[in-house]
Each structure stands twice: as structure tokens, then as C-alpha cells.
PyMOL Python script that loads the backbone (N, CA, C, O; Angstrom):
from pymol import cmd

cmd.read_pdbstr("""\
ATOM      1  N   MET A   1      95.608 114.842 101.126  1.00  0.00           N
ATOM      2  CA  MET A   1      95.193 113.519 100.291  1.00  0.00           C
ATOM      3  C   MET A   1      96.145 113.171  98.837  1.00  0.00           C
ATOM      4  O   MET A   1      96.422 112.066  98.369  1.00  0.00           O
ATOM      5  N   LYS A   2      96.444 114.268  98.434  1.00  0.00           N
ATOM      6  CA  LYS A   2      97.039 114.108  96.981  1.00  0.00           C
ATOM      7  C   LYS A   2      98.568 113.648  97.088  1.00  0.00           C
ATOM      8  O   LYS A   2      99.198 113.050  96.216  1.00  0.00           O
ATOM      9  N   GLN A   3      99.046 114.071  98.386  1.00  0.00           N
ATOM     10  CA  GLN A   3     100.445 113.764  98.550  1.00  0.00           C
ATOM     11  C   GLN A   3     100.671 112.576  98.647  1.00  0.00           C
ATOM     12  O   GLN A   3     101.648 112.100  98.070  1.00  0.00           O
ATOM     13  N   GLU A   4      99.566 111.562  99.630  1.00  0.00           N
ATOM     14  CA  GLU A   4      99.168 110.213  99.687  1.00  0.00           C
ATOM     15  C   GLU A   4      99.073 109.540  98.374  1.00  0.00           C
ATOM     16  O   GLU A   4      99.824 108.607  98.091  1.00  0.00           O
ATOM     17  N   GLU A   5      98.159 109.990  97.553  1.00  0.00           N
ATOM     18  CA  GLU A   5      98.074 109.292  96.310  1.00  0.00           C
ATOM     19  C   GLU A   5      99.341 109.101  95.587  1.00  0.00           C
ATOM     20  O   GLU A   5      99.645 108.017  95.088  1.00  0.00           O
ATOM     21  N   ASN A   6     100.205 110.327  95.521  1.00  0.00           N
ATOM     22  CA  ASN A   6     101.466 110.166  94.723  1.00  0.00           C
ATOM     23  C   ASN A   6     102.230 109.180  95.146  1.00  0.00           C
ATOM     24  O   ASN A   6     102.660 108.292  94.410  1.00  0.00           O
ATOM     25  N   PHE A   7     102.485 109.292  96.585  1.00  0.00           N
ATOM     26  CA  PHE A   7     103.211 108.144  97.330  1.00  0.00           C
ATOM     27  C   PHE A   7     102.837 106.762  96.913  1.00  0.00           C
ATOM     28  O   PHE A   7     103.640 105.974  96.413  1.00  0.00           O
ATOM     29  N   ASN A   8     101.734 106.537  97.114  1.00  0.00           N
ATOM     30  CA  ASN A   8     101.295 105.246  96.768  1.00  0.00           C
ATOM     31  C   ASN A   8     101.158 104.825  95.371  1.00  0.00           C
ATOM     32  O   ASN A   8     101.001 103.619  95.183  1.00  0.00           O
ATOM     33  N   GLU A   9     101.192 105.615  94.350  1.00  0.00           N
ATOM     34  CA  GLU A   9     101.297 105.311  93.077  1.00  0.00           C
ATOM     35  C   GLU A   9     102.683 105.172  92.923  1.00  0.00           C
ATOM     36  O   GLU A   9     103.015 104.073  92.480  1.00  0.00           O
ATOM     37  N   LYS A  10     103.601 105.969  93.161  1.00  0.00           N
ATOM     38  CA  LYS A  10     105.034 105.768  92.812  1.00  0.00           C
ATOM     39  C   LYS A  10     105.315 104.426  93.467  1.00  0.00           C
ATOM     40  O   LYS A  10     105.897 103.672  92.687  1.00  0.00           O
ATOM     41  N   TYR A  11     105.087 103.923  94.609  1.00  0.00           N
ATOM     42  CA  TYR A  11     105.766 102.778  95.310  1.00  0.00           C
ATOM     43  C   TYR A  11     104.666 101.830  94.689  1.00  0.00           C
ATOM     44  O   TYR A  11     105.060 100.700  94.976  1.00  0.00           O
ATOM     45  N   ARG A  12     103.530 101.724  94.011  1.00  0.00           N
ATOM     46  CA  ARG A  12     102.930 100.732  93.566  1.00  0.00           C
ATOM     47  C   ARG A  12     103.602 100.326  92.527  1.00  0.00           C
ATOM     48  O   ARG A  12     103.775  99.128  92.303  1.00  0.00           O
ATOM     49  N   LYS A  13     104.142 101.437  91.635  1.00  0.00           N
ATOM     50  CA  LYS A  13     105.023 101.268  90.383  1.00  0.00           C
ATOM     51  C   LYS A  13     106.296 100.602  90.765  1.00  0.00           C
ATOM     52  O   LYS A  13     106.737  99.641  90.135  1.00  0.00           O
ATOM     53  N   ARG A  14     106.965 101.191  91.950  1.00  0.00           N
ATOM     54  CA  ARG A  14     108.213 100.768  92.369  1.00  0.00           C
ATOM     55  C   ARG A  14     108.268  99.431  92.524  1.00  0.00           C
ATOM     56  O   ARG A  14     109.103  98.751  91.927  1.00  0.00           O
ATOM     57  N   THR A  15     107.164  98.811  93.541  1.00  0.00           N
ATOM     58  CA  THR A  15     107.306  97.436  93.922  1.00  0.00           C
ATOM     59  C   THR A  15     106.781  96.513  92.979  1.00  0.00           C
ATOM     60  O   THR A  15     107.029  95.317  93.132  1.00  0.00           O
ATOM     61  N   PHE A  16     106.159  96.864  92.120  1.00  0.00           N
ATOM     62  CA  PHE A  16     105.591  96.285  90.663  1.00  0.00           C
ATOM     63  C   PHE A  16     107.185  95.993  89.949  1.00  0.00           C
ATOM     64  O   PHE A  16     107.680  94.874  89.813  1.00  0.00           O
ATOM     65  N   LEU A  17     107.779  97.208  89.572  1.00  0.00           N
ATOM     66  CA  LEU A  17     108.908  96.612  88.837  1.00  0.00           C
ATOM     67  C   LEU A  17     110.256  96.086  89.646  1.00  0.00           C
ATOM     68  O   LEU A  17     111.252  95.910  88.945  1.00  0.00           O
ATOM     69  N   PHE A  18     110.340  95.884  90.737  1.00  0.00           N
ATOM     70  CA  PHE A  18     111.083  95.184  91.443  1.00  0.00           C
ATOM     71  C   PHE A  18     110.601  93.819  91.448  1.00  0.00           C
ATOM     72  O   PHE A  18     111.483  92.962  91.383  1.00  0.00           O
ATOM     73  N   SER A  19     109.549  93.471  91.504  1.00  0.00           N
ATOM     74  CA  SER A  19     109.064  91.995  91.532  1.00  0.00           C
ATOM     75  C   SER A  19     109.466  91.465  90.154  1.00  0.00           C
ATOM     76  O   SER A  19     109.911  90.319  90.089  1.00  0.00           O
ATOM     77  N   VAL A  20     109.320  92.351  88.830  1.00  0.00           N
ATOM     78  CA  VAL A  20     109.140  91.561  87.546  1.00  0.00           C
ATOM     79  C   VAL A  20     111.060  91.940  87.295  1.00  0.00           C
ATOM     80  O   VAL A  20     111.650  91.396  86.361  1.00  0.00           O
ATOM     81  N   GLN A  21     111.657  92.717  88.073  1.00  0.00           N
ATOM     82  CA  GLN A  21     113.153  92.591  87.716  1.00  0.00           C
ATOM     83  C   GLN A  21     113.740  91.072  88.380  1.00  0.00           C
ATOM     84  O   GLN A  21     114.497  90.277  87.823  1.00  0.00           O
ATOM     85  N   VAL A  22     113.151  90.974  89.687  1.00  0.00           N
ATOM     86  CA  VAL A  22     113.815  89.623  90.105  1.00  0.00           C
ATOM     87  C   VAL A  22     113.085  88.342  89.506  1.00  0.00           C
ATOM     88  O   VAL A  22     113.410  87.230  89.923  1.00  0.00           O
ATOM     89  N   CYS A  23     112.160  88.477  88.591  1.00  0.00           N
ATOM     90  CA  CYS A  23     111.498  87.453  88.153  1.00  0.00           C
ATOM     91  C   CYS A  23     112.581  87.143  86.781  1.00  0.00           C
ATOM     92  O   CYS A  23     113.100  86.074  86.459  1.00  0.00           O
ATOM     93  N   LYS A  24     112.694  88.496  86.131  1.00  0.00           N
ATOM     94  CA  LYS A  24     113.413  88.122  85.099  1.00  0.00           C
ATOM     95  C   LYS A  24     114.908  87.918  85.165  1.00  0.00           C
ATOM     96  O   LYS A  24     115.628  87.736  84.183  1.00  0.00           O
ATOM     97  N   PHE A  25     115.328  87.972  86.516  1.00  0.00           N
ATOM     98  CA  PHE A  25     116.952  87.750  86.760  1.00  0.00           C
ATOM     99  C   PHE A  25     116.758  86.090  87.011  1.00  0.00           C
ATOM    100  O   PHE A  25     117.687  85.338  86.715  1.00  0.00           O
ATOM    101  N   PHE A  26     115.490  85.560  87.576  1.00  0.00           N
ATOM    102  CA  PHE A  26     115.793  84.105  87.897  1.00  0.00           C
ATOM    103  C   PHE A  26     115.167  83.515  86.954  1.00  0.00           C
ATOM    104  O   PHE A  26     114.805  82.377  87.250  1.00  0.00           O
ATOM    105  N   ASN A  27     114.813  83.993  85.562  1.00  0.00           N
ATOM    106  CA  ASN A  27     114.131  83.338  84.641  1.00  0.00           C
ATOM    107  C   ASN A  27     115.338  82.209  84.254  1.00  0.00           C
ATOM    108  O   ASN A  27     114.876  81.170  83.782  1.00  0.00           O
ATOM    109  N   LYS A  28     116.637  82.250  84.367  1.00  0.00           N
ATOM    110  CA  LYS A  28     117.655  81.335  84.133  1.00  0.00           C
ATOM    111  C   LYS A  28     117.542  79.985  84.557  1.00  0.00           C
ATOM    112  O   LYS A  28     116.893  79.828  85.591  1.00  0.00           O
ATOM    113  N   SER A  29     117.973  79.057  84.061  1.00  0.00           N
ATOM    114  CA  SER A  29     117.649  77.721  84.373  1.00  0.00           C
ATOM    115  C   SER A  29     119.063  77.351  85.481  1.00  0.00           C
ATOM    116  O   SER A  29     120.144  77.883  85.229  1.00  0.00           O
ATOM    117  N   PHE A  30     118.931  76.468  86.614  1.00  0.00           N
ATOM    118  CA  PHE A  30     119.714  76.457  87.479  1.00  0.00           C
ATOM    119  C   PHE A  30     120.208  75.070  87.701  1.00  0.00           C
ATOM    120  O   PHE A  30     119.298  74.247  87.596  1.00  0.00           O
ATOM    121  N   SER A  31     121.478  74.516  88.001  1.00  0.00           N
ATOM    122  CA  SER A  31     121.491  73.270  87.802  1.00  0.00           C
ATOM    123  C   SER A  31     121.629  72.678  89.199  1.00  0.00           C
ATOM    124  O   SER A  31     121.752  71.454  89.249  1.00  0.00           O
ATOM    125  N   LYS A  32     121.626  73.291  90.222  1.00  0.00           N
ATOM    126  CA  LYS A  32     121.179  72.732  91.619  1.00  0.00           C
ATOM    127  C   LYS A  32     119.974  72.797  91.898  1.00  0.00           C
ATOM    128  O   LYS A  32     119.369  73.777  91.464  1.00  0.00           O
ATOM    129  N   LEU A  33     119.318  71.911  92.609  1.00  0.00           N
ATOM    130  CA  LEU A  33     118.246  72.043  93.167  1.00  0.00           C
ATOM    131  C   LEU A  33     117.771  72.907  94.115  1.00  0.00           C
ATOM    132  O   LEU A  33     116.667  73.413  94.318  1.00  0.00           O
ATOM    133  N   SER A  34     119.365  73.001  94.921  1.00  0.00           N
ATOM    134  CA  SER A  34     119.135  73.953  96.036  1.00  0.00           C
ATOM    135  C   SER A  34     118.988  75.111  95.787  1.00  0.00           C
ATOM    136  O   SER A  34     118.315  75.811  96.544  1.00  0.00           O
ATOM    137  N   ASN A  35     119.752  75.777  94.329  1.00  0.00           N
ATOM    138  CA  ASN A  35     119.263  76.858  93.766  1.00  0.00           C
ATOM    139  C   ASN A  35     117.974  77.106  93.199  1.00  0.00           C
ATOM    140  O   ASN A  35     117.389  78.185  93.289  1.00  0.00           O
ATOM    141  N   LYS A  36     117.623  76.282  92.723  1.00  0.00           N
ATOM    142  CA  LYS A  36     116.173  76.465  92.460  1.00  0.00           C
ATOM    143  C   LYS A  36     115.201  76.791  93.542  1.00  0.00           C
ATOM    144  O   LYS A  36     114.416  77.733  93.432  1.00  0.00           O
ATOM    145  N   VAL A  37     115.255  75.963  94.661  1.00  0.00           N
ATOM    146  CA  VAL A  37     114.239  76.254  95.700  1.00  0.00           C
ATOM    147  C   VAL A  37     114.441  77.564  96.261  1.00  0.00           C
ATOM    148  O   VAL A  37     113.483  78.210  96.685  1.00  0.00           O
ATOM    149  N   ILE A  38     115.734  78.046  96.297  1.00  0.00           N
ATOM    150  CA  ILE A  38     115.880  79.540  97.217  1.00  0.00           C
ATOM    151  C   ILE A  38     115.738  80.576  95.997  1.00  0.00           C
ATOM    152  O   ILE A  38     115.679  81.762  96.321  1.00  0.00           O
ATOM    153  N   ALA A  39     115.670  80.221  94.465  1.00  0.00           N
ATOM    154  CA  ALA A  39     115.267  81.121  93.640  1.00  0.00           C
ATOM    155  C   ALA A  39     113.926  81.324  93.621  1.00  0.00           C
ATOM    156  O   ALA A  39     113.427  82.449  93.625  1.00  0.00           O
ATOM    157  N   ASN A  40     113.293  80.289  93.600  1.00  0.00           N
ATOM    158  CA  ASN A  40     111.683  80.223  93.708  1.00  0.00           C
ATOM    159  C   ASN A  40     111.285  81.129  95.104  1.00  0.00           C
ATOM    160  O   ASN A  40     110.426  81.989  94.908  1.00  0.00           O
ATOM    161  N   GLN A  41     111.658  81.055  96.063  1.00  0.00           N
ATOM    162  CA  GLN A  41     111.594  81.545  97.386  1.00  0.00           C
ATOM    163  C   GLN A  41     111.504  82.952  97.104  1.00  0.00           C
ATOM    164  O   GLN A  41     110.461  83.604  97.154  1.00  0.00           O
ATOM    165  N   ILE A  42     112.900  83.493  96.737  1.00  0.00           N
ATOM    166  CA  ILE A  42     113.149  84.737  96.176  1.00  0.00           C
ATOM    167  C   ILE A  42     112.088  85.427  95.472  1.00  0.00           C
ATOM    168  O   ILE A  42     111.713  86.567  95.747  1.00  0.00           O
ATOM    169  N   VAL A  43     111.523  84.545  94.368  1.00  0.00           N
ATOM    170  CA  VAL A  43     110.396  85.013  93.339  1.00  0.00           C
ATOM    171  C   VAL A  43     109.161  85.415  94.385  1.00  0.00           C
ATOM    172  O   VAL A  43     108.538  86.471  94.495  1.00  0.00           O
ATOM    173  N   ARG A  44     109.055  84.171  95.100  1.00  0.00           N
ATOM    174  CA  ARG A  44     107.783  84.448  95.710  1.00  0.00           C
ATOM    175  C   ARG A  44     107.505  85.473  96.522  1.00  0.00           C
ATOM    176  O   ARG A  44     106.410  86.034  96.552  1.00  0.00           O
ATOM    177  N   SER A  45     108.718  85.839  97.393  1.00  0.00           N
ATOM    178  CA  SER A  45     108.676  87.085  98.664  1.00  0.00           C
ATOM    179  C   SER A  45     108.634  88.154  97.629  1.00  0.00           C
ATOM    180  O   SER A  45     107.766  89.020  97.737  1.00  0.00           O
ATOM    181  N   SER A  46     109.621  88.198  96.468  1.00  0.00           N
ATOM    182  CA  SER A  46     109.250  89.851  96.074  1.00  0.00           C
ATOM    183  C   SER A  46     108.371  90.095  95.360  1.00  0.00           C
ATOM    184  O   SER A  46     108.255  91.320  95.318  1.00  0.00           O
ATOM    185  N   THR A  47     107.327  89.395  94.468  1.00  0.00           N
ATOM    186  CA  THR A  47     106.418  89.400  94.371  1.00  0.00           C
ATOM    187  C   THR A  47     105.098  89.725  95.339  1.00  0.00           C
ATOM    188  O   THR A  47     104.139  90.414  94.988  1.00  0.00           O
ATOM    189  N   SER A  48     105.254  89.101  96.587  1.00  0.00           N
ATOM    190  CA  SER A  48     104.199  89.104  97.468  1.00  0.00           C
ATOM    191  C   SER A  48     104.771  90.482  97.935  1.00  0.00           C
ATOM    192  O   SER A  48     103.835  90.998  98.545  1.00  0.00           O
ATOM    193  N   VAL A  49     106.013  91.480  97.960  1.00  0.00           N
ATOM    194  CA  VAL A  49     106.053  92.991  98.125  1.00  0.00           C
ATOM    195  C   VAL A  49     105.136  93.574  97.462  1.00  0.00           C
ATOM    196  O   VAL A  49     104.389  94.308  98.108  1.00  0.00           O
ATOM    197  N   ALA A  50     104.891  93.419  95.860  1.00  0.00           N
ATOM    198  CA  ALA A  50     104.194  94.030  95.419  1.00  0.00           C
ATOM    199  C   ALA A  50     102.762  94.001  95.484  1.00  0.00           C
ATOM    200  O   ALA A  50     102.067  95.013  95.395  1.00  0.00           O
ATOM    201  N   SER A  51     102.307  92.795  95.647  1.00  0.00           N
ATOM    202  CA  SER A  51     101.032  92.348  95.845  1.00  0.00           C
ATOM    203  C   SER A  51     100.577  93.112  97.171  1.00  0.00           C
ATOM    204  O   SER A  51      99.490  93.663  97.344  1.00  0.00           O
ATOM    205  N   ASN A  52     101.377  93.049  97.847  1.00  0.00           N
ATOM    206  CA  ASN A  52     100.811  93.325  99.753  1.00  0.00           C
ATOM    207  C   ASN A  52     100.908  94.907  99.524  1.00  0.00           C
ATOM    208  O   ASN A  52      99.989  95.534 100.050  1.00  0.00           O
ATOM    209  N   PHE A  53     101.689  95.523  98.957  1.00  0.00           N
ATOM    210  CA  PHE A  53     101.781  96.730  98.852  1.00  0.00           C
ATOM    211  C   PHE A  53     100.473  97.522  97.895  1.00  0.00           C
ATOM    212  O   PHE A  53     100.222  98.703  98.133  1.00  0.00           O
ATOM    213  N   ARG A  54      99.953  97.020  97.180  1.00  0.00           N
ATOM    214  CA  ARG A  54      98.878  97.265  96.737  1.00  0.00           C
ATOM    215  C   ARG A  54      97.725  97.248  97.337  1.00  0.00           C
ATOM    216  O   ARG A  54      96.829  98.071  97.150  1.00  0.00           O
ATOM    217  N   ALA A  55      97.683  96.123  98.236  1.00  0.00           N
ATOM    218  CA  ALA A  55      96.525  95.682  98.721  1.00  0.00           C
ATOM    219  C   ALA A  55      96.623  96.696  99.880  1.00  0.00           C
ATOM    220  O   ALA A  55      95.535  97.051 100.332  1.00  0.00           O
ATOM    221  N   ALA A  56      97.728  97.227 100.446  1.00  0.00           N
ATOM    222  CA  ALA A  56      97.709  98.113 101.739  1.00  0.00           C
ATOM    223  C   ALA A  56      97.203  99.340 101.378  1.00  0.00           C
ATOM    224  O   ALA A  56      96.594  99.958 102.252  1.00  0.00           O
ATOM    225  N   THR A  57      97.340  99.928 100.073  1.00  0.00           N
ATOM    226  CA  THR A  57      97.035 101.038  99.536  1.00  0.00           C
ATOM    227  C   THR A  57      95.571 100.842  99.302  1.00  0.00           C
ATOM    228  O   THR A  57      95.005 101.927  99.171  1.00  0.00           O
ATOM    229  N   ARG A  58      94.892  99.963  99.221  1.00  0.00           N
ATOM    230  CA  ARG A  58      93.186  99.967  98.782  1.00  0.00           C
ATOM    231  C   ARG A  58      92.734  99.362 100.379  1.00  0.00           C
ATOM    232  O   ARG A  58      91.651  98.801 100.549  1.00  0.00           O
ATOM    233  N   GLY A  59      93.538  99.530 101.279  1.00  0.00           N
ATOM    234  CA  GLY A  59      92.881  99.250 102.712  1.00  0.00           C
ATOM    235  C   GLY A  59      91.607 100.187 103.076  1.00  0.00           C
ATOM    236  O   GLY A  59      91.545 101.316 102.590  1.00  0.00           O
ATOM    237  N   ARG A  60      90.868  99.833 103.705  1.00  0.00           N
ATOM    238  CA  ARG A  60      89.460 100.571 104.351  1.00  0.00           C
ATOM    239  C   ARG A  60      89.542 101.004 105.447  1.00  0.00           C
ATOM    240  O   ARG A  60      88.575 101.631 105.880  1.00  0.00           O
ATOM    241  N   SER A  61      90.871 100.798 106.383  1.00  0.00           N
ATOM    242  CA  SER A  61      90.993 101.526 107.460  1.00  0.00           C
ATOM    243  C   SER A  61      92.550 101.784 107.841  1.00  0.00           C
ATOM    244  O   SER A  61      93.301 101.071 107.176  1.00  0.00           O
ATOM    245  N   PHE A  62      92.995 102.369 108.467  1.00  0.00           N
ATOM    246  CA  PHE A  62      94.302 102.604 108.947  1.00  0.00           C
ATOM    247  C   PHE A  62      95.011 101.239 109.521  1.00  0.00           C
ATOM    248  O   PHE A  62      96.140 100.883 109.183  1.00  0.00           O
ATOM    249  N   ALA A  63      94.239 100.589 110.368  1.00  0.00           N
ATOM    250  CA  ALA A  63      94.709  99.030 110.683  1.00  0.00           C
ATOM    251  C   ALA A  63      94.950  97.945 109.757  1.00  0.00           C
ATOM    252  O   ALA A  63      95.723  97.008 109.962  1.00  0.00           O
ATOM    253  N   GLU A  64      94.111  98.162 108.535  1.00  0.00           N
ATOM    254  CA  GLU A  64      94.460  97.397 107.526  1.00  0.00           C
ATOM    255  C   GLU A  64      95.443  97.711 106.702  1.00  0.00           C
ATOM    256  O   GLU A  64      95.961  96.900 105.934  1.00  0.00           O
ATOM    257  N   TYR A  65      95.745  98.831 106.800  1.00  0.00           N
ATOM    258  CA  TYR A  65      96.876  99.446 105.897  1.00  0.00           C
ATOM    259  C   TYR A  65      98.006  99.185 106.621  1.00  0.00           C
ATOM    260  O   TYR A  65      99.129  99.138 106.122  1.00  0.00           O
ATOM    261  N   TYR A  66      97.758  99.013 107.774  1.00  0.00           N
ATOM    262  CA  TYR A  66      99.176  98.681 108.386  1.00  0.00           C
ATOM    263  C   TYR A  66      99.301  97.349 108.864  1.00  0.00           C
ATOM    264  O   TYR A  66     100.379  96.996 109.342  1.00  0.00           O
ATOM    265  N   SER A  67      98.461  96.661 108.808  1.00  0.00           N
ATOM    266  CA  SER A  67      98.543  95.284 108.632  1.00  0.00           C
ATOM    267  C   SER A  67      99.106  94.824 107.399  1.00  0.00           C
ATOM    268  O   SER A  67      99.819  93.822 107.462  1.00  0.00           O
ATOM    269  N   LYS A  68      98.897  95.432 106.161  1.00  0.00           N
ATOM    270  CA  LYS A  68      99.414  95.009 105.166  1.00  0.00           C
ATOM    271  C   LYS A  68     100.840  95.278 104.901  1.00  0.00           C
ATOM    272  O   LYS A  68     101.624  94.421 104.494  1.00  0.00           O
ATOM    273  N   MET A  69     101.214  96.806 105.210  1.00  0.00           N
ATOM    274  CA  MET A  69     102.562  97.234 105.128  1.00  0.00           C
ATOM    275  C   MET A  69     103.329  96.361 106.261  1.00  0.00           C
ATOM    276  O   MET A  69     104.517  96.179 105.997  1.00  0.00           O
ATOM    277  N   CYS A  70     102.901  95.827 107.389  1.00  0.00           N
ATOM    278  CA  CYS A  70     103.860  94.331 107.971  1.00  0.00           C
ATOM    279  C   CYS A  70     104.377  93.492 107.198  1.00  0.00           C
ATOM    280  O   CYS A  70     105.527  93.088 107.024  1.00  0.00           O
ATOM    281  N   ILE A  71     103.168  93.225 106.648  1.00  0.00           N
ATOM    282  CA  ILE A  71     103.622  92.036 105.467  1.00  0.00           C
ATOM    283  C   ILE A  71     104.230  92.499 104.323  1.00  0.00           C
ATOM    284  O   ILE A  71     104.736  91.650 103.588  1.00  0.00           O
ATOM    285  N   VAL A  72     104.283  93.499 104.052  1.00  0.00           N
ATOM    286  CA  VAL A  72     105.389  94.049 102.934  1.00  0.00           C
ATOM    287  C   VAL A  72     106.578  94.217 103.674  1.00  0.00           C
ATOM    288  O   VAL A  72     107.541  93.724 103.086  1.00  0.00           O
ATOM    289  N   VAL A  73     106.885  94.802 104.891  1.00  0.00           N
ATOM    290  CA  VAL A  73     108.129  94.734 105.169  1.00  0.00           C
ATOM    291  C   VAL A  73     108.800  93.658 105.533  1.00  0.00           C
ATOM    292  O   VAL A  73     110.015  93.532 105.379  1.00  0.00           O
ATOM    293  N   GLU A  74     107.923  92.678 106.121  1.00  0.00           N
ATOM    294  CA  GLU A  74     108.385  91.162 106.479  1.00  0.00           C
ATOM    295  C   GLU A  74     108.414  90.235 105.094  1.00  0.00           C
ATOM    296  O   GLU A  74     108.723  89.045 105.163  1.00  0.00           O
ATOM    297  N   GLU A  75     108.097  90.822 103.930  1.00  0.00           N
ATOM    298  CA  GLU A  75     108.459  89.964 102.636  1.00  0.00           C
ATOM    299  C   GLU A  75     109.687  90.730 101.972  1.00  0.00           C
ATOM    300  O   GLU A  75     110.498  90.185 101.222  1.00  0.00           O
ATOM    301  N   CYS A  76     109.711  91.978 102.325  1.00  0.00           N
ATOM    302  CA  CYS A  76     111.488  92.589 101.925  1.00  0.00           C
ATOM    303  C   CYS A  76     112.106  91.926 102.774  1.00  0.00           C
ATOM    304  O   CYS A  76     113.022  91.222 102.349  1.00  0.00           O
ATOM    305  N   ASP A  77     111.858  91.927 104.032  1.00  0.00           N
ATOM    306  CA  ASP A  77     113.128  91.125 104.743  1.00  0.00           C
ATOM    307  C   ASP A  77     113.559  89.864 104.226  1.00  0.00           C
ATOM    308  O   ASP A  77     114.745  89.533 104.220  1.00  0.00           O
ATOM    309  N   GLU A  78     112.507  89.057 103.736  1.00  0.00           N
ATOM    310  CA  GLU A  78     113.019  87.833 103.339  1.00  0.00           C
ATOM    311  C   GLU A  78     113.398  87.599 102.051  1.00  0.00           C
ATOM    312  O   GLU A  78     114.079  86.634 101.704  1.00  0.00           O
ATOM    313  N   THR A  79     112.902  88.603 101.204  1.00  0.00           N
ATOM    314  CA  THR A  79     113.618  88.858  99.635  1.00  0.00           C
ATOM    315  C   THR A  79     115.180  89.218  99.887  1.00  0.00           C
ATOM    316  O   THR A  79     116.000  88.743  99.102  1.00  0.00           O
ATOM    317  N   ILE A  80     115.548  89.909 100.783  1.00  0.00           N
ATOM    318  CA  ILE A  80     117.116  90.229 101.068  1.00  0.00           C
ATOM    319  C   ILE A  80     118.007  88.971 101.780  1.00  0.00           C
ATOM    320  O   ILE A  80     119.155  88.642 101.481  1.00  0.00           O
ATOM    321  N   TYR A  81     117.099  88.349 102.849  1.00  0.00           N
ATOM    322  CA  TYR A  81     117.628  87.377 103.509  1.00  0.00           C
ATOM    323  C   TYR A  81     118.586  86.297 102.707  1.00  0.00           C
ATOM    324  O   TYR A  81     119.790  86.053 102.781  1.00  0.00           O
ATOM    325  N   TRP A  82     117.382  85.698 101.813  1.00  0.00           N
ATOM    326  CA  TRP A  82     118.051  84.239 101.114  1.00  0.00           C
ATOM    327  C   TRP A  82     119.396  84.762  99.996  1.00  0.00           C
ATOM    328  O   TRP A  82     120.265  83.924  99.757  1.00  0.00           O
ATOM    329  N   PRO A  83     119.498  86.109  99.375  1.00  0.00           N
ATOM    330  CA  PRO A  83     120.884  86.268  98.901  1.00  0.00           C
ATOM    331  C   PRO A  83     121.965  86.145  99.413  1.00  0.00           C
ATOM    332  O   PRO A  83     122.910  85.502  98.957  1.00  0.00           O
ATOM    333  N   GLN A  84     121.916  86.904 100.659  1.00  0.00           N
ATOM    334  CA  GLN A  84     122.879  86.986 101.914  1.00  0.00           C
ATOM    335  C   GLN A  84     123.304  85.878 102.357  1.00  0.00           C
ATOM    336  O   GLN A  84     124.511  85.755 102.565  1.00  0.00           O
ATOM    337  N   ASN A  85     122.525  84.946 102.573  1.00  0.00           N
ATOM    338  CA  ASN A  85     122.652  83.855 103.407  1.00  0.00           C
ATOM    339  C   ASN A  85     122.617  82.315 102.647  1.00  0.00           C
ATOM    340  O   ASN A  85     122.661  81.203 103.174  1.00  0.00           O
ATOM    341  N   SER A  86     122.531  82.658 101.342  1.00  0.00           N
ATOM    342  CA  SER A  86     122.934  81.229 100.682  1.00  0.00           C
ATOM    343  C   SER A  86     124.100  80.986  99.912  1.00  0.00           C
ATOM    344  O   SER A  86     124.315  79.863  99.454  1.00  0.00           O
TER     345      SER A  86
END
""", "prot")
cmd.dss("prot")
cmd.show_as("cartoon", "prot")
cmd.util.cbc("prot")
cmd.orient("prot")
């Protein structure tokens, strides 16, 4: 159980810091509307990674944990999709 707690705490911090770094990066003003839209989407998906990972670690069952982790993976994928394809 202790190993699981260390894993959860490590990745709670890591996903939170990731979302903060993304927000700081996109705090710049963008001149084009399309850049603003994409930046907003990246910020939303990256912050969702952190919040859903936290929710997963508080799951009441393995099924709930698994469901939230699937959302985390989906949001991670979306976060890396936009910079590569825009």
C-alpha cells in the first residue's frame, strides 16, 4: 500500500506541475484567433490531466480508478496532439 501511495503522490505533483507549466507557457498573448483557440484547448486538456489523475487516486473502486485513468490518457493524448498538428 505504501508503494501505491508514493506513486500516487509523485504523479499528483507531476501532473499538477505539468498543467501549471502549460498555463504559464500560454499566458502570452496571441495575435491570431486560431492560435488562441488552440492554446485554450491545450490548457484545458493539460489541466484536465492533473484533475482527473487526482480524482483517479481518490477512486472508491478499481473500476472507478480505471475509468478516470482512461480519461487521463485521453487528455494527455489530446494535449500532445494539438502542438504536433497545428
